[in-house]
N, C-alpha and C positions, 0 to 999 in steps of 0.2 A: 164874392162872399165865400168864406170857408165854412165848413160844417160847424165850427165853433161859433161863428158869427150868426148863423141862422138858427142855432139851437136844434139842429136836425142831425140825425145820424147820416153817415155817408150813404147808407142804403136808402133812406127816405129821400135824400137829395137825388139819388139816381132815379127813383120813381117819379119825382117831379120833372126831371129832365126827360124821362121817357114819355110822360104825358104831353109835354110841350112838343117833342119831336113828332109824335104820332098825330097830334092835332095839326101841326104844320104840314105833314105829309098827306093826311087823309081827311082833314077837316073835323076829325073827332077821335076820341080815344076810348075804346071799350075795354073792359077788364080783361077779356080774353086776349086782346091785342097787346095790352100792357104786359100781361104775364108772358106771352110769347116773346115780346121784345126783350124782356129781362131774363128770359130763360128759366122761369120759375113756374110753379103750378098755381092755378087760379086762387086757392085758399091763401097762399102767401101774398099774392097781389091784393086780395080783398083786405087782409089784415093791414098791410101798409097803407092802402088807400083810406081805410077807416082812421088810421093815425093822422094822416095828412088832413082829412076832413075835420077831425077834432081840433087840429091846430089852425083851422080856418084857411088852409092853402088850396084845397080842392072842394068842389061840390060833387059829392058821391052819393048816388042813390041806386039801389038795386035795379038792374035791367035798364039803366040809363047810361048814356056816355058820360065819362068823367070830364069835368071842366075845371080849369084853373081859376081861382079867384084872382083879383088884381095883384094882391101881395104874392100869391103863389106863382103867377106869371112873371113877376119881377125877379123873384128868386130863381126860378127855372131858367129864365133868359140869362141871368148872370152866370149860372152854373154852365149852361150850354156854351156861352161865349168863352168862358175859361177853357172848357174842353176843346173847343175848336182852335183857339189860339195855341194851346199847348200841343195839340195834335200836329198842327202845321209846323210849329217850331221843331218838334222832334223828327218830323218827316223831312222837311226841307233843309234845316240847318245841321241837324245831327246825323241825318242819313238813315234813320230807322225805316224799316218797311212799314207800309200803312197800318197793318194789324198791330205791329209792335208799338208804333206811335200812338195808336188808339188806346192800347192797354196801359201804357205809361201815363198818358194824359188823364185817363179815367181815374187812376190812383191819385195823381197829384192835384187834380182840380179841387179836391176836397180839403187839402191840407196846406196848400201854398198860400201864404199870406198875400194880401193885395199889394203891399209894397214890393215884395219879391217878384210878383207877377209883373208889375210895372217895370221893374228893372230888367227882367227877362225880355219883355216886349221891346225895351229900348235897345238892348243888345241885338235882338232879332231884326229890328228895323235897320240898324247899322250894318249887320251882315248882309241883308238884302240890298242895301244901297251900295255897299262896297264890293259885294260878291265875295267877301272873305271875312273871317272873324277878326275884329279889331284887337283882340287879345293875343291870339296865337297865329293868325294869318291863314288858317285853314280855309279852303274854298267853301262857299255857301252850300253848294250841291256837290257831294262827293262824286267822282267820276263813276259812270255806270260800269258795273263789272262786265267784262266781256264774256260772251257766252263761251262755254267750254269748247275746246276744239272738237270738230266732228271726228267721230271715230271712223276709221276706215276699215273696211273689211280686208282680211287677209286674202290673198289671191285664192281663187277656187282651186280645189284639189281634183276636181273632176277632170277626167281626160277629155280633151276636146278632139273632135274628129279631125283628121288631117284633111287639108283642102285637096280636092281632086287635082291630078296632074294633067 
C-alpha cells in the first residue's frame, strides 16, 4: 500500500511502521520509545499518534503503551514488508551498503505502486535464481571490494648499533 492508498502521509506511515517494529521487538511501544526510534521529540510523536488514533489505526492513551488496531496492524505490516523487500533488493542486487539500502527503501516504500513492486520482486527473484541480472547480465552480488593495500613503513632512519666483532 502506498501513502496514496492509505490516505496517510509518509510521516504517519513511518509512525505506524515504528509502532509495529517496537511491538515486535519489545512487546510494546511507549511514546518515548517511538520518539527515539523516529529521532524526534516526544511532542512530535504525541501529535502523530493522536492523528493515527483519530483515524482508528492505533489505540493511544496517555501513560499507556500504544497499540495497533487490526486495520493499523494490516497497514503497518504492508509498509514494513515493502520496506524489507526494497532494502534487501537494494542491498543484495544493487550492491548498496546496508544504511544506503535502508534510506532508499524508506523513501520508495511510500510511493512505489503495488504493480511496480511486484515487477521489481519478479526481477529480484530471477536475479537470485540466476545469480545475475536477466536484463544486463550483472552479477547478483557485486564482488567485495578488496581492502586497500597495507601501508608499509619506510625503513627506520635510526642508526642501529653495529654488532660486536
